[in-house]
N, C-alpha and C positions, 0 to 999 in steps of 0.2 A: 589187566583185570577183565574178567568176563562175568556176565550175569545172565542167568536163564530165568525168565519169568514164565507165567502160564503159557503165553503164546509167542513171546519174543525172545530174541537172543541179542544182548547188548555186548558189543565188543569194541576194542579200540579201532580207529581207522588205520588202514595201511596204505602205503604209497600207491599201490595198484588199484585202489578203490576210486581214484579220481574220475575215471570215465563213467562209472555208475553214479557217483555222487553229483557230478556237475549238472546234468539235466534236472535232477530232483530239486535242487536248491536254486537253480537259475530260473526260477519261476517268480514273476513279479508278485503274485499273491502270497508266496512264501516269504520272500525277502522284505516286502514292505512291513512285515510284522517282527522283523529281527533288527536289533539295534546296531550291531557292528558289522554286518555283512555287506561287502561291496556290491555295487550295482553299476553296470551289468556284471553278473557273476560268470567268471570264465573258468576254463580248465586250469589255468595258471593259479587262480584263486583257490581252487580245490586242492591242487598239489601243495600250495603253500600251507593251507590249513592242515592237511594230512601230515605235513612234515614237522608241525609244531611239537616240541617235546611234551610228554605227559608229566604232570606233576602228581606225585603219589596221592596227596590229600585232596587234589582237585581233578578227579578223573573225568575224561570226556569219552563218550561212546557213540558209535553208530548204532542206530536201532535197526535191527534186521528181523525179517519175518521168515522163519524156516518153513520150507515145504519140500516136496519130493524133488524139486529142481535145484535146491540149494537154499541159501538164506539171502534174500533180496534186501537191499538197503531201503528203508522206508522213512528214515529221519535221523535226527541226532539229538543228543541230550547230554548234559554235563553240568559240572560244578565249576564255578569261576570265582575269582575274588573281585568284589566291587568295594573299593576302599577297605574298610576293616571287616566287611561282611562277606559271607559265603552266599553266592547267588546260584540259583537253579535256572538253567535255560534249556528250552526244548523247541523242536520244530518237527512237524510231520508233513511228508509230501502230500500234495493236494489230493491225489487219487486214493490216499489211505486214511483220510480224515473221517471223523464221525464213527469210528469203530472201537473207541476206547483205548487205542494204542498209546496216546500221550499220557493218559492217567496210569496205565499199567507200567510204562517205562519210568514215570516219575516216582511211583511207589517203590520201585526197585532201587532207584538212585537215592531216594530218601533213606532207605535202609542202609545203603553203603555209607552215606554221610553220617548216619548214627554210629555205625561200626567204626568209622574213622575218627570219631570223637567230636564231631561238630555238634554244637549245642543249639544252633539256630541257623536257618536258611531263609534268605529273602528271594523274592521273585517279583516280576512286574509284567504288565501287558499294556499295549497301547489301548486307549479308550475305545477305539473303533474295532477292537478285536475281543469282544466279550466272551467268546467261546473259550479263549485261554484262561480267563478268569474263572469260568465254571469248572474247568479241569483243575485249576489250583485249589479251589474250594473243595472239590470232591476228594482230593488227596490230603486235605487237612490244613491247608494254608488259610489264614484269616487276613482280612483287609486291615491295613494299618490306619486307614482314613486319610492317607496322603496321596495327592496327585503330584507327580514330578515330571519334569521335562526330560525326555530321553532322545538321544540322536537317532535319526533314521536316515541312512545313506540313500535308500531308495526314494524316500519322500523329499530328500534334499534339505531337511530342516530338523529341528527338534520338534517333538510331538508329545502331548500329555500322556502319561502312563500311570496306571493305578498300581500302588505298591502292596505287597503281601508279605507275611512273615509266617514261619512255621518253627515253633519252639520244640526242639527235640529232647530237651532236658539236659542237665549237666552231664558231661562225659562220665563222671563218677556214678551218676544215677543209672546210666545204661549198663555200666560194668556190674553194679550191684544187682540189677535185674538179671543179667546173664549169670552171675554167681548163684542167685536163688534158683534159676531155672536148672542149672547144672546140679545143684544140691537135690532138687526134686527128682531129677533123672537118676541120680546115684541112689537115692532112697528107694525108688521104684525097682531098680535092678537088684538092690541088696535084700529086698523083702522076699 
């Protein structure tokens, strides 16, 4: 699955991406805000991650920034299962932060989640990373009021994280909306 947003191209990771991916995520300031990423992060970790099978309803993407020289990797985003819930996770390389890329990628993946029939997505961020919370709120997540402990390999412990939720509506609601949209388009061209 591939997604084109206004400035970004989201695509699956390929085995040959490991060399470009490794130095971007092998950054202490990136890894300390991710729950399940090993530290220190090595090329072998990148190869292992890129070889994981893709699950149709839980896609993972590399976030790339297309330009005249190609499409450089600048981060990663995807859906995962946390217990019974679908979770959104995202990271952006340090040199590319503060430009709205995380929000743009999140909006694109939220639309994919809606299309796949997910009715609700959860997310969280460590309390000392409020910038991630601002991104989540900008794309429509709301705080649940819960603070939970999440593991952080880089920190070597569990650390408090704020939880968020985004209700996408029942899958049937989305299909009804799509049917109404198609009906309007048909009426427009029939007139």
